[in-house]
N, CA, C and O atoms as a GROMACS GRO file, in nm:
protein
  316
    1UNK      N    1  11.197  11.043   9.816
    1UNK     CA    2  11.230  11.066   9.955
    1UNK      C    3  11.337  10.965   9.998
    1UNK      O    4  11.318  10.844   9.982
    2UNK      N    5  11.444  11.013  10.051
    2UNK     CA    6  11.550  10.926  10.101
    2UNK      C    7  11.588  10.967  10.242
    2UNK      O    8  11.593  11.086  10.275
    3UNK      N    9  11.614  10.868  10.323
    3UNK     CA   10  11.661  10.890  10.459
    3UNK      C   11  11.772  10.789  10.484
    3UNK      O   12  11.748  10.669  10.476
    4UNK      N   13  11.891  10.836  10.514
    4UNK     CA   14  12.008  10.750  10.532
    4UNK      C   15  12.039  10.670  10.406
    4UNK      O   16  12.091  10.559  10.414
    5UNK      N   17  12.008  10.727  10.289
    5UNK     CA   18  12.037  10.660  10.163
    5UNK      C   19  11.939  10.549  10.127
    5UNK      O   20  11.963  10.473  10.033
    6UNK      N   21  11.829  10.540  10.201
    6UNK     CA   22  11.728  10.436  10.175
    6UNK      C   23  11.601  10.506  10.130
    6UNK      O   24  11.555  10.601  10.192
    7UNK      N   25  11.545  10.457  10.020
    7UNK     CA   26  11.425  10.520   9.964
    7UNK      C   27  11.301  10.479  10.043
    7UNK      O   28  11.303  10.381  10.118
    8UNK      N   29  11.193  10.553  10.025
    8UNK     CA   30  11.066  10.522  10.089
    8UNK      C   31  11.016  10.384  10.049
    8UNK      O   32  10.962  10.310  10.132
    9UNK      N   33  11.035  10.349   9.922
    9UNK     CA   34  10.996  10.217   9.873
    9UNK      C   35  11.070  10.107   9.949
    9UNK      O   36  11.011  10.007   9.988
   10UNK      N   37  11.199  10.128   9.968
   10UNK     CA   38  11.279  10.028  10.040
   10UNK      C   39  11.233  10.017  10.185
   10UNK      O   40  11.229   9.906  10.240
   11UNK      N   41  11.198  10.129  10.248
   11UNK     CA   42  11.146  10.124  10.385
   11UNK      C   43  11.018  10.040  10.394
   11UNK      O   44  11.000   9.964  10.489
   12UNK      N   45  10.931  10.055  10.295
   12UNK     CA   46  10.808   9.975  10.294
   12UNK      C   47  10.844   9.827  10.285
   12UNK      O   48  10.786   9.745  10.356
   13UNK      N   49  10.939   9.792  10.200
   13UNK     CA   50  10.984   9.653  10.187
   13UNK      C   51  11.045   9.599  10.315
   13UNK      O   52  11.018   9.486  10.355
   14UNK      N   53  11.128   9.681  10.379
   14UNK     CA   54  11.189   9.637  10.505
   14UNK      C   55  11.085   9.620  10.615
   14UNK      O   56  11.091   9.524  10.692
   15UNK      N   57  10.989   9.712  10.622
   15UNK     CA   58  10.884   9.702  10.722
   15UNK      C   59  10.798   9.578  10.697
   15UNK      O   60  10.761   9.508  10.791
   16UNK      N   61  10.767   9.551  10.571
   16UNK     CA   62  10.690   9.432  10.536
   16UNK      C   63  10.765   9.306  10.580
   16UNK      O   64  10.705   9.216  10.639
   17UNK      N   65  10.893   9.300  10.552
   17UNK     CA   66  10.974   9.184  10.592
   17UNK      C   67  10.976   9.168  10.743
   17UNK      O   68  10.964   9.057  10.795
   18UNK      N   69  10.990   9.279  10.813
   18UNK     CA   70  10.990   9.275  10.959
   18UNK      C   71  10.857   9.223  11.014
   18UNK      O   72  10.855   9.142  11.108
   19UNK      N   73  10.747   9.268  10.956
   19UNK     CA   74  10.615   9.224  11.003
   19UNK      C   75  10.598   9.072  10.983
   19UNK      O   76  10.548   9.003  11.072
   20UNK      N   77  10.639   9.022  10.868
   20UNK     CA   78  10.628   8.879  10.842
   20UNK      C   79  10.719   8.802  10.939
   20UNK      O   80  10.678   8.699  10.993
   21UNK      N   81  10.839   8.850  10.960
   21UNK     CA   82  10.931   8.786  11.054
   21UNK      C   83  10.873   8.784  11.195
   21UNK      O   84  10.875   8.680  11.261
   22UNK      N   85  10.821   8.897  11.240
   22UNK     CA   86  10.763   8.906  11.375
   22UNK      C   87  10.643   8.813  11.387
   22UNK      O   88  10.620   8.756  11.494
   23UNK      N   89  10.566   8.798  11.280
   23UNK     CA   90  10.447   8.712  11.288
   23UNK      C   91  10.484   8.569  11.324
   23UNK      O   92  10.406   8.500  11.390
   24UNK      N   93  10.600   8.524  11.282
   24UNK     CA   94  10.641   8.387  11.311
   24UNK      C   95  10.689   8.367  11.454
   24UNK      O   96  10.718   8.254  11.495
   25UNK      N   97  10.699   8.475  11.530
   25UNK     CA   98  10.736   8.461  11.671
   25UNK      C   99  10.613   8.455  11.761
   25UNK      O  100  10.625   8.435  11.882
   26UNK      N  101  10.494   8.471  11.702
   26UNK     CA  102  10.370   8.473  11.779
   26UNK      C  103  10.328   8.332  11.820
   26UNK      O  104  10.344   8.237  11.744
   27UNK      N  105  10.277   8.320  11.941
   27UNK     CA  106  10.226   8.191  11.988
   27UNK      C  107  10.078   8.176  11.956
   27UNK      O  108  10.032   8.066  11.927
   28UNK      N  109  10.006   8.286  11.960
   28UNK     CA  110   9.863   8.282  11.931
   28UNK      C  111   9.844   8.287  11.779
   28UNK      O  112   9.891   8.379  11.713
   29UNK      N  113   9.774   8.188  11.724
   29UNK     CA  114   9.758   8.177  11.580
   29UNK      C  115   9.681   8.296  11.522
   29UNK      O  116   9.713   8.343  11.413
   30UNK      N  117   9.580   8.345  11.594
   30UNK     CA  118   9.503   8.458  11.545
   30UNK      C  119   9.593   8.582  11.532
   30UNK      O  120   9.588   8.652  11.431
   31UNK      N  121   9.673   8.607  11.632
   31UNK     CA  122   9.766   8.720  11.628
   31UNK      C  123   9.868   8.702  11.516
   31UNK      O  124   9.899   8.796  11.444
   32UNK      N  125   9.919   8.580  11.502
   32UNK     CA  126  10.015   8.549  11.396
   32UNK      C  127   9.955   8.584  11.261
   32UNK      O  128  10.019   8.650  11.179
   33UNK      N  129   9.832   8.541  11.237
   33UNK     CA  130   9.768   8.567  11.108
   33UNK      C  131   9.744   8.717  11.086
   33UNK      O  132   9.764   8.767  10.975
   34UNK      N  133   9.703   8.788  11.189
   34UNK     CA  134   9.678   8.932  11.175
   34UNK      C  135   9.806   9.009  11.144
   34UNK      O  136   9.807   9.097  11.058
   35UNK      N  137   9.913   8.977  11.214
   35UNK     CA  138  10.042   9.044  11.190
   35UNK      C  139  10.095   9.006  11.052
   35UNK      O  140  10.148   9.091  10.981
   36UNK      N  141  10.080   8.878  11.015
   36UNK     CA  142  10.124   8.834  10.884
   36UNK      C  143  10.045   8.902  10.773
   36UNK      O  144  10.100   8.938  10.669
   37UNK      N  145   9.915   8.921  10.794
   37UNK     CA  146   9.832   8.991  10.696
   37UNK      C  147   9.876   9.136  10.680
   37UNK      O  148   9.873   9.191  10.569
   38UNK      N  149   9.918   9.197  10.788
   38UNK     CA  150   9.971   9.333  10.781
   38UNK      C  151  10.097   9.336  10.694
   38UNK      O  152  10.114   9.424  10.610
   39UNK      N  153  10.183   9.237  10.715
   39UNK     CA  154  10.303   9.225  10.632
   39UNK      C  155  10.268   9.203  10.485
   39UNK      O  156  10.332   9.260  10.397
   40UNK      N  157  10.165   9.122  10.459
   40UNK     CA  158  10.121   9.098  10.322
   40UNK      C  159  10.072   9.227  10.256
   40UNK      O  160  10.104   9.255  10.141
   41UNK      N  161   9.994   9.303  10.330
   41UNK     CA  162   9.944   9.430  10.277
   41UNK      C  163  10.061   9.522  10.242
   41UNK      O  164  10.061   9.587  10.138
   42UNK      N  165  10.159   9.528  10.332
   42UNK     CA  166  10.276   9.612  10.305
   42UNK      C  167  10.353   9.562  10.183
   42UNK      O  168  10.404   9.642  10.105
   43UNK      N  169  10.362   9.430  10.166
   43UNK     CA  170  10.430   9.376  10.048
   43UNK      C  171  10.351   9.406   9.921
   43UNK      O  172  10.411   9.428   9.816
   44UNK      N  173  10.219   9.406   9.929
   44UNK     CA  174  10.138   9.441   9.813
   44UNK      C  175  10.163   9.587   9.774
   44UNK      O  176  10.179   9.619   9.656
   45UNK      N  177  10.166   9.673   9.874
   45UNK     CA  178  10.198   9.815   9.848
   45UNK      C  179  10.338   9.825   9.788
   45UNK      O  180  10.359   9.898   9.690
   46UNK      N  181  10.432   9.752   9.845
   46UNK     CA  182  10.570   9.751   9.794
   46UNK      C  183  10.572   9.708   9.647
   46UNK      O  184  10.644   9.767   9.567
   47UNK      N  185  10.494   9.606   9.614
   47UNK     CA  186  10.489   9.559   9.475
   47UNK      C  187  10.441   9.668   9.381
   47UNK      O  188  10.493   9.683   9.270
   48UNK      N  189  10.340   9.743   9.425
   48UNK     CA  190  10.289   9.853   9.342
   48UNK      C  191  10.387   9.970   9.334
   48UNK      O  192  10.380  10.050   9.240
   49UNK      N  193  10.478   9.981   9.429
   49UNK     CA  194  10.577  10.088   9.428
   49UNK      C  195  10.700  10.055   9.343
   49UNK      O  196  10.786  10.141   9.322
   50UNK      N  197  10.708   9.933   9.294
   50UNK     CA  198  10.820   9.894   9.208
   50UNK      C  199  10.818   9.980   9.080
   50UNK      O  200  10.713  10.032   9.042
   51UNK      N  201  10.933   9.993   9.016
   51UNK     CA  202  10.940  10.080   8.896
   51UNK      C  203  10.840  10.042   8.787
   51UNK      O  204  10.786  10.130   8.719
   52UNK      N  205  10.815   9.912   8.769
   52UNK     CA  206  10.715   9.869   8.672
   52UNK      C  207  10.631   9.759   8.735
   52UNK      O  208  10.676   9.689   8.826
   53UNK      N  209  10.509   9.744   8.685
   53UNK     CA  210  10.422   9.640   8.735
   53UNK      C  211  10.479   9.501   8.704
   53UNK      O  212  10.455   9.406   8.777
   54UNK      N  213  10.554   9.492   8.596
   54UNK     CA  214  10.616   9.365   8.559
   54UNK      C  215  10.710   9.315   8.670
   54UNK      O  216  10.718   9.195   8.694
   55UNK      N  217  10.778   9.405   8.735
   55UNK     CA  218  10.868   9.368   8.845
   55UNK      C  219  10.787   9.338   8.971
   55UNK      O  220  10.817   9.242   9.043
   56UNK      N  221  10.686   9.419   8.998
   56UNK     CA  222  10.610   9.405   9.123
   56UNK      C  223  10.502   9.299   9.122
   56UNK      O  224  10.458   9.256   9.229
   57UNK      N  225  10.459   9.255   9.004
   57UNK     CA  226  10.347   9.162   8.997
   57UNK      C  227  10.369   9.030   9.072
   57UNK      O  228  10.276   8.985   9.139
   58UNK      N  229  10.484   8.966   9.063
   58UNK     CA  230  10.503   8.843   9.142
   58UNK      C  231  10.489   8.866   9.293
   58UNK      O  232  10.436   8.781   9.364
   59UNK      N  233  10.536   8.980   9.340
   59UNK     CA  234  10.525   9.014   9.483
   59UNK      C  235  10.378   9.034   9.519
   59UNK      O  236  10.331   8.986   9.622
   60UNK      N  237  10.306   9.104   9.433
   60UNK     CA  238  10.165   9.132   9.457
   60UNK      C  239  10.083   9.003   9.458
   60UNK      O  240  10.004   8.980   9.549
   61UNK      N  241  10.102   8.918   9.358
   61UNK     CA  242  10.025   8.794   9.346
   61UNK      C  243  10.050   8.702   9.465
   61UNK      O  244   9.956   8.650   9.525
   62UNK      N  245  10.177   8.681   9.498
   62UNK     CA  246  10.211   8.591   9.609
   62UNK      C  247  10.150   8.640   9.740
   62UNK      O  248  10.096   8.560   9.817
   63UNK      N  249  10.159   8.768   9.766
   63UNK     CA  250  10.110   8.819   9.893
   63UNK      C  251   9.959   8.832   9.897
   63UNK      O  252   9.900   8.824  10.005
   64UNK      N  253   9.894   8.851   9.783
   64UNK     CA  254   9.748   8.844   9.779
   64UNK      C  255   9.701   8.703   9.813
   64UNK      O  256   9.603   8.684   9.884
   65UNK      N  257   9.773   8.603   9.761
   65UNK     CA  258   9.739   8.464   9.789
   65UNK      C  259   9.758   8.432   9.938
   65UNK      O  260   9.670   8.371   9.999
   66UNK      N  261   9.870   8.472   9.995
   66UNK     CA  262   9.896   8.447  10.138
   66UNK      C  263   9.794   8.520  10.224
   66UNK      O  264   9.744   8.466  10.322
   67UNK      N  265   9.764   8.645  10.187
   67UNK     CA  266   9.663   8.723  10.259
   67UNK      C  267   9.528   8.649  10.256
   67UNK      O  268   9.459   8.641  10.358
   68UNK      N  269   9.492   8.596  10.140
   68UNK     CA  270   9.364   8.525  10.125
   68UNK      C  271   9.359   8.400  10.212
   68UNK      O  272   9.255   8.371  10.272
   69UNK      N  273   9.467   8.326  10.218
   69UNK     CA  274   9.472   8.207  10.303
   69UNK      C  275   9.455   8.246  10.449
   69UNK      O  276   9.378   8.183  10.522
   70UNK      N  277   9.527   8.349  10.492
   70UNK     CA  278   9.513   8.396  10.630
   70UNK      C  279   9.370   8.440  10.659
   70UNK      O  280   9.315   8.406  10.764
   71UNK      N  281   9.311   8.514  10.568
   71UNK     CA  282   9.174   8.562  10.586
   71UNK      C  283   9.077   8.445  10.593
   71UNK      O  284   8.985   8.446  10.675
   72UNK      N  285   9.096   8.346  10.508
   72UNK     CA  286   9.010   8.228  10.508
   72UNK      C  287   9.011   8.160  10.645
   72UNK      O  288   8.906   8.131  10.702
   73UNK      N  289   9.132   8.135  10.697
   73UNK     CA  290   9.141   8.065  10.825
   73UNK      C  291   9.098   8.151  10.943
   73UNK      O  292   9.054   8.097  11.045
   74UNK      N  293   9.110   8.281  10.932
   74UNK     CA  294   9.061   8.369  11.039
   74UNK      C  295   8.909   8.372  11.045
   74UNK      O  296   8.851   8.384  11.153
   75UNK      N  297   8.846   8.362  10.929
   75UNK     CA  298   8.700   8.372  10.925
   75UNK      C  299   8.630   8.236  10.924
   75UNK      O  300   8.508   8.230  10.934
   76UNK      N  301   8.706   8.129  10.911
   76UNK     CA  302   8.651   7.993  10.909
   76UNK      C  303   8.588   7.961  11.045
   76UNK      O  304   8.648   7.985  11.150
   77UNK      N  305   8.469   7.908  11.041
   77UNK     CA  306   8.400   7.871  11.165
   77UNK      C  307   8.442   7.733  11.210
   77UNK      O  308   8.456   7.641  11.129
   78UNK      N  309   8.463   7.720  11.338
   78UNK     CA  310   8.498   7.588  11.393
   78UNK      C  311   8.373   7.503  11.401
   78UNK      O  312   8.264   7.552  11.432
   79UNK      N  313   8.390   7.376  11.373
   79UNK     CA  314   8.274   7.286  11.374
   79UNK      C  315   8.267   7.205  11.501
   79UNK      O  316   8.175   7.125  11.518
   0.00000   0.00000   0.00000
């Protein structure tokens, strides 16, 4: 699927980048983490959409790690 010469895979990558960028404009840390996690999920999908897993694996691993850190701090109880 192409629209304006851009493939669906590329759109997922651009949307993921936009979500991560937008997350850094957030003032509320909880919102920042939620939006960033959405970007991470999109990047994980993007990694799986790469032509081979060898190309997408670094993207998948990095974003799984970032997603996990965000999830940890979102669910961490304050003392």
